[in-house]
C-alpha positions as a LaTeX table, in Angstrom:
\begin{tabular}{lrrr}
\hline
Residue & $x$ (\AA) & $y$ (\AA) & $z$ (\AA) \\
\hline
Met1 & $-0.13$ & $-0.03$ & 0.04 \\
Asn2 & 1.29 & 3.41 & $-0.80$ \\
Tyr3 & $-0.37$ & 6.08 & 1.12 \\
Lys4 & 0.20 & 9.93 & 0.05 \\
Asn5 & $-1.15$ & 11.60 & 3.17 \\
Thr6 & 0.65 & 10.53 & 6.36 \\
Ile7 & $-2.32$ & 10.80 & 8.25 \\
Leu8 & $-3.78$ & 7.76 & 6.54 \\
Lys9 & $-0.82$ & 5.74 & 7.79 \\
Pro10 & $-1.52$ & 4.99 & 11.44 \\
Lys11 & 1.28 & 2.56 & 11.85 \\
Val12 & 3.83 & 5.39 & 10.77 \\
Leu13 & 2.14 & 7.92 & 12.72 \\
Phe14 & 2.12 & 5.84 & 15.88 \\
Glu15 & 5.76 & 4.95 & 15.63 \\
Lys16 & 6.84 & 8.45 & 15.18 \\
Leu17 & 4.58 & 9.69 & 18.08 \\
Ser18 & 5.86 & 6.64 & 20.12 \\
Phe19 & 9.49 & 7.67 & 19.39 \\
Arg20 & 8.87 & 11.15 & 20.30 \\
Leu21 & 7.05 & 10.50 & 23.67 \\
Val22 & 9.82 & 7.76 & 24.45 \\
Lys23 & 12.85 & 10.46 & 23.96 \\
Phe24 & 10.76 & 13.12 & 25.89 \\
Ile25 & 10.27 & 10.84 & 28.76 \\
Phe26 & 14.13 & 9.93 & 28.53 \\
Lys27 & 15.05 & 13.55 & 28.54 \\
Gln28 & 12.85 & 14.38 & 31.61 \\
Lys29 & 14.17 & 11.36 & 33.58 \\
Leu30 & 17.88 & 12.11 & 32.63 \\
Lys31 & 17.51 & 15.85 & 33.59 \\
His32 & 16.90 & 14.66 & 37.25 \\
Thr33 & 19.68 & 12.07 & 37.72 \\
Lys34 & 22.62 & 13.14 & 39.85 \\
Gln35 & 25.62 & 14.66 & 38.44 \\
Ile36 & 28.78 & 12.65 & 38.29 \\
Ser37 & 32.57 & 13.92 & 38.83 \\
Leu38 & 35.10 & 12.56 & 36.39 \\
Glu39 & 38.84 & 12.69 & 36.85 \\
Gln40 & 40.73 & 15.69 & 35.20 \\
Asn41 & 43.95 & 14.08 & 34.36 \\
Ala42 & 43.38 & 10.40 & 34.53 \\
Glu43 & 45.58 & 7.99 & 32.37 \\
Ile44 & 42.26 & 6.99 & 30.16 \\
Val45 & 40.15 & 9.09 & 28.38 \\
Leu46 & 37.05 & 8.41 & 27.15 \\
Cys47 & 36.36 & 10.42 & 23.82 \\
Met48 & 33.12 & 11.10 & 22.11 \\
Leu49 & 31.90 & 13.13 & 18.99 \\
Cys50 & 28.80 & 14.57 & 19.85 \\
Gly51 & 26.27 & 16.98 & 18.38 \\
His52 & 22.92 & 18.58 & 19.29 \\
Lys53 & 20.78 & 15.55 & 18.21 \\
Ser54 & 22.60 & 13.18 & 20.49 \\
Phe55 & 23.99 & 15.06 & 23.58 \\
Tyr56 & 21.24 & 13.77 & 26.01 \\
Glu57 & 22.39 & 9.98 & 24.94 \\
Ala58 & 25.74 & 10.91 & 25.13 \\
Val59 & 25.42 & 12.08 & 28.74 \\
Ala60 & 23.45 & 9.10 & 29.62 \\
Ser61 & 26.03 & 6.73 & 28.13 \\
Ile62 & 29.07 & 8.32 & 29.88 \\
Lys63 & 27.04 & 7.92 & 33.10 \\
Ile64 & 26.23 & 4.43 & 32.71 \\
Phe65 & 29.84 & 3.77 & 31.52 \\
Gln66 & 31.30 & 5.16 & 34.71 \\
Tyr67 & 28.67 & 3.26 & 36.86 \\
Phe68 & 29.77 & $-0.27$ & 35.39 \\
Ile69 & 33.48 & 0.25 & 34.86 \\
Asn70 & 35.59 & 0.09 & 37.85 \\
Leu71 & 38.46 & 2.68 & 36.33 \\
Lys72 & 38.90 & 6.29 & 36.77 \\
Phe73 & 38.97 & 8.10 & 33.37 \\
Ser74 & 38.61 & 11.45 & 31.98 \\
Cys75 & 36.18 & 12.56 & 29.60 \\
His76 & 36.65 & 14.74 & 26.30 \\
Ile77 & 33.47 & 15.71 & 24.33 \\
His78 & 34.32 & 16.87 & 20.90 \\
Asp79 & 31.58 & 19.21 & 19.40 \\
Asp80 & 30.57 & 18.38 & 15.99 \\
Gly81 & 29.67 & 22.05 & 15.54 \\
Thr82 & 26.06 & 21.85 & 16.33 \\
Leu83 & 26.14 & 22.03 & 20.07 \\
Ser84 & 24.57 & 25.18 & 21.64 \\
Asn85 & 25.58 & 26.81 & 24.74 \\
Asn86 & 22.57 & 25.56 & 26.36 \\
Asp87 & 23.67 & 21.92 & 25.32 \\
Ile88 & 27.03 & 22.30 & 26.72 \\
Gln89 & 25.51 & 24.00 & 30.12 \\
Phe90 & 23.46 & 20.82 & 30.49 \\
Ile91 & 26.42 & 18.53 & 29.77 \\
Lys92 & 28.64 & 20.38 & 32.19 \\
Ser93 & 25.76 & 20.42 & 35.04 \\
His94 & 25.85 & 16.75 & 34.97 \\
Leu95 & 29.20 & 15.63 & 34.21 \\
Ile96 & 31.85 & 17.57 & 36.54 \\
Asn97 & 35.33 & 17.89 & 35.05 \\
Val98 & 34.29 & 17.07 & 31.33 \\
Lys99 & 36.32 & 18.79 & 28.83 \\
Ile100 & 34.23 & 20.08 & 25.88 \\
Ile101 & 36.39 & 20.73 & 22.80 \\
Arg102 & 34.51 & 23.25 & 20.64 \\
Lys103 & 34.53 & 22.51 & 16.75 \\
Ala104 & 36.32 & 26.09 & 15.86 \\
Glu105 & 39.13 & 25.51 & 18.50 \\
Ala106 & 39.81 & 22.10 & 17.23 \\
Asn107 & 39.80 & 23.08 & 13.56 \\
Ser108 & 42.41 & 25.67 & 14.26 \\
Leu109 & 44.70 & 23.55 & 16.47 \\
Val110 & 44.56 & 20.27 & 14.74 \\
Asn111 & 44.56 & 22.06 & 10.91 \\
Lys112 & 47.67 & 23.98 & 12.02 \\
Phe113 & 49.46 & 20.86 & 13.59 \\
Leu114 & 48.84 & 18.82 & 10.22 \\
Glu115 & 50.07 & 21.81 & 7.93 \\
Glu116 & 53.24 & 22.32 & 10.15 \\
Asn117 & 54.11 & 18.42 & 9.91 \\
Lys118 & 53.32 & 18.37 & 6.19 \\
Leu119 & 50.20 & 16.02 & 6.73 \\
Leu120 & 48.39 & 17.36 & 3.66 \\
Gln121 & 46.30 & 14.46 & 2.86 \\
Cys122 & 45.42 & 14.05 & 6.35 \\
Leu123 & 44.41 & 17.71 & 6.54 \\
Glu124 & 42.12 & 17.18 & 3.24 \\
Leu125 & 40.45 & 14.27 & 4.83 \\
Arg126 & 39.74 & 16.02 & 7.81 \\
Lys127 & 38.03 & 19.04 & 6.21 \\
Ile128 & 35.80 & 16.55 & 4.08 \\
Phe129 & 34.85 & 13.75 & 6.35 \\
Ile130 & 33.42 & 14.55 & 9.66 \\
Phe131 & 34.19 & 11.32 & 11.28 \\
Ser132 & 37.89 & 12.04 & 10.59 \\
Ile133 & 37.55 & 13.75 & 13.79 \\
Arg134 & 37.69 & 10.70 & 15.73 \\
Leu135 & 40.79 & 9.77 & 14.06 \\
Phe136 & 42.74 & 12.79 & 14.34 \\
Asp137 & 41.34 & 14.84 & 17.23 \\
Phe138 & 40.86 & 12.16 & 19.72 \\
Val139 & 44.51 & 11.40 & 19.64 \\
Phe140 & 45.64 & 15.16 & 19.33 \\
Phe141 & 43.72 & 16.20 & 22.53 \\
Ala142 & 44.81 & 13.19 & 24.68 \\
Pro143 & 48.48 & 12.68 & 23.99 \\
Asn144 & 50.21 & 10.19 & 25.84 \\
Lys145 & 47.18 & 8.63 & 27.07 \\
Lys146 & 44.84 & 5.69 & 26.59 \\
Val147 & 41.73 & 6.60 & 24.31 \\
Ile148 & 38.45 & 4.83 & 24.50 \\
\hline
\end{tabular}
């Protein structure tokens, strides 16, 4: 069956509403969880690429990770360019000592490093492929550390 009007697709409409309701309830419950304190200079660094659409899930996953793992770690959240100031404020209110690396800051530092070391193909890859941040920035901002 091919419907032209989404109102006539009750299953699709129900799935969209269900997803939005579950996400709303998840956000409300996450807002009332207690904040956690992360290490500042731990040997292990948890790095995460995060944007506006997924920052609630990122905060929840870091809290769950810290709850179940028996290690001290610090955390770097790399902005993909879409995090707002409200998003960052929410993250910092729930994750004490988290380091948030803004896209503009990372671009200037990492691009300069790649240019100075004549890694021009890496620089081009970083400019055109968003997930190359995971390859270059995670290691650049956590030197001599174990990165997760």
